[in-house]
N, C-alpha and C positions, 0 to 999 in steps of 0.2 A: 555520633548520635544514632541510636537505633530507631527503626521504623515501628510504630505501634502496631500497625497491621501491614504485614508484608504479603506479597503475592504468593510466596511459598506457603504461608499459613493458610491463605485462602484456598489454594488448589488442593491442599491436603484435606481441608474440610469438604470441598465440593466433591472430591473423589470418594471420600468416605460416605457421603450421602448417596452415591451411586453404588456403594458396596464394592468398590475396586480400589486398587492402588493407583497412584499417579502414573506409574510405569505402564499399567495395563491400558491406559487411555491411548497410548501408542503415538504420542506426538513426536514428530521427527525433528532433527537438527535444522532442516530446511523447511520453511513455511512459505507458501504462496498464498497471499490474501487478496480478496476482492470484496467490494461493498455491494456487488451485484450478484444475486443468487443464481441467475441464469449463467453468468460467467463462471461461477464456482462449480456448478454442476457440469458445465461443458469441459472445464479443465480436468475435473475428476474423471469424466468419461474418457477423455483423451488418453489418460495414463492408467486407466483401470483401477483407480483408487476407490476404496469402499468406506462407507460412512462409519464413524466411530460412535457406537451406541452409548458409550460412557461419557462422552463430551458434554459437560454441564450446560453449555450454551445452546445445544441443539434442542429441538429441530429447527428453531427459528433462525439460528446462525450455525449451520452444520459444519462439521469438520470431517474431512476424508483423508484416509491414509493410503499411501501407495508407494510406488518406486518409479524412478526415471533413470534409465541406464544404470540400474543397480544401486542408485542413491535413494535412501528413504526420504520421502517428502510428504508433508501434510498440506492440504488445501483447505482454507477456512474462509467462511463468510464473516466479514467484519461489520459491526454496527457503525452507522454513519456518525461522523463527527470526531474531533480530536480526543475528547475525554474518554469516550467509550472505546474507541480504537486502541488507545494506549493502555487502557485497563485490560483488554483482552490480550494485547501483546505482552504486558507484564506477566500475565498468567502463563502464556506460552513460554516465555523465557524461564519462568520458574519450573516448567516441565522439560526444559532442556533445549529449546530452540535457540539457535545462534545466528541464523541467516533468515532475513525477511525480504521477500520481493513482493511489492504491492502492485496490483494491476487495477487501476481506477480510471476515473473520468476527471476532466478539468475544463474550465471555461477558458477560451483563448482571448487575449486582448491584443494580439498581433495579427494584422491582416495576412501576413505570409504564412500563418498557421491556422487554416480553416478546419472545419469539422473533418475528423478522420486523421488529422495529423497527430503525432505523438510527442510527448515531452519526457525527458529524463531530467528531473530537477536536480541541480547541483548546488544550489544555495536557496535560501528562503527569506522572504519578508514575513515576520511573525506578527499576525494579528489574531492569534488564538491564545487562550489562557493556559493551556496545559503545559507547554514546553518550558515555561518559566519556573515550574516546579522542579525541573531537571537541570536547566542551564540558565543562569542569570544573564549571560551575555550572548550575543549573536556569534561571537568568536568560536570557531570550531563546529558550528552547526552545519553539517554537511553529510551526504551519504557516504557509504563505504566505496572507496574508489575502485576496488576490485569488482564490485557489482556494477558500477557505472560502465567499466570497460566490458564486462560480460554482456550487458544489455546493448551497448553500442555495437559490438561484434555481431550479436544475434540479430539486431534489427537490420544491419547491412546485409547479412546472409539471407534474410527473409524479404528483403526489398521494401522495407517499411521506412517512411520518412519520419524522422524524430529529431527534435531540437534539444540540445542541452543548454541549461542556463538557469537563471533565478525564477522562482515561483512565489506567488503571494498566497499565503494560507490564512483564512479568516474563519471565525466562528459565526459570522452574520452574513450569509449570502444575500439577504434582502436589504443589506446596507452597503452594497457595493456601489458607491456613488459614482456618477458620471465623471466628476472632477478627479476622483481617485483613480479610476480606470485610465483616464487620459494621462494623468501624471505618471502612473506606472508604465503605461505604453511607451511614453517618451524616455523612460529609464530602461527600456528593453526588458522589462519583466515579461516572461512568456505568457503567463495566465494565472488562474486562481483555482484553489481547491480548499478543502476543509480539514485535511489531516497531515499533509506531508511534513510541515515544520515540526509538529509535535512528535511524529514518528522518528524523524532524524534526531531530535533532541534526546528522546528515549534511547536510541541506538548508541549515541555518544556516551550517555551517562551509564548505561548498563554494559557497555563494551560489547555490543553485538552489531552485526552488519545489517544495514537497512538501505534499500533503495527502491524508489517507485518508478513505474512505467505508466504514464497517464495518456489516455486517449481524449482528444478534444471532442466534447459532446455538445458544446454550444459556443457561439461567437458573441463577444461582448464589446467589440470596438465600435459598434454601431447599434441600432436597435437590436434588442436581444433576438438571436436566432438559434433556438434549440433544435437538436436533431434526435432527441430521445424517441425511440420507436421507428426511426427511419432506416431504410436498408443501408445507407452509406455508413451509418454509425455501427450497425450490426456487423457489417463486413470488416470494418476497421478493428472492432473488438476481437473478431476471430483471428485476424492477423496478429494482433497484439498478444493473444494467447500463445500463438506459435513462437513469438519472440521470447516471451518469458520462459516458456518451457525449454526452448533452445538454450537460453542462458543457464538454466539449472544444470543442463547436461555438462557444462564446462566447469562447474564449481567443485572444488575440493572442500570437504568439511573438516 
């Protein structure tokens, strides 16, 4: 069954509105995405990437194009939440992207993973609505193992503490109930975010490689302890940037 509106049709339209071809937008086979504009700008500065004026989501959600060790890479600011993130990823796939590394934030529900710790989610509890449009079953919902290995090696090299394991993804952060958090904590779920399971579902369905590297921004196993704006989180994000960029250097497209 064909799709009435495909991402390919959409990107052709948006590119034409900018007076360019899809190819002229310059989107690379490897994309590093983050939901934090400051992180995106920092990543772009680290690799000397330049803003794409033809990217139709800019300037609110800018995209930068550059190279890392001779590999073309795009760095993009993603909108918050599973539906919008997957919509942008669909368009990037239609433009030729085949590898996605996400650098984001997560709440921790495990005391051994305080603020500044990192997660590499290897499976997910789905409590968002987007992924079920791509995969009806949880079976096979996972990241690309090659990317998991690349991030693991990179975080060891950079001296960053990161746990691999299951993550809870939800559409409703203000409905993260105390009883649910405790239940998932006892089941060894690492933490919670709003995008990962949908991104992994899209990756499996579209046959592209996806993996996220998440920094703990708040603690949920007790009274909520956020660290947004605090130096400890800012420092952890800078180290996480190094991990993700190091992982990119090891990838073949």
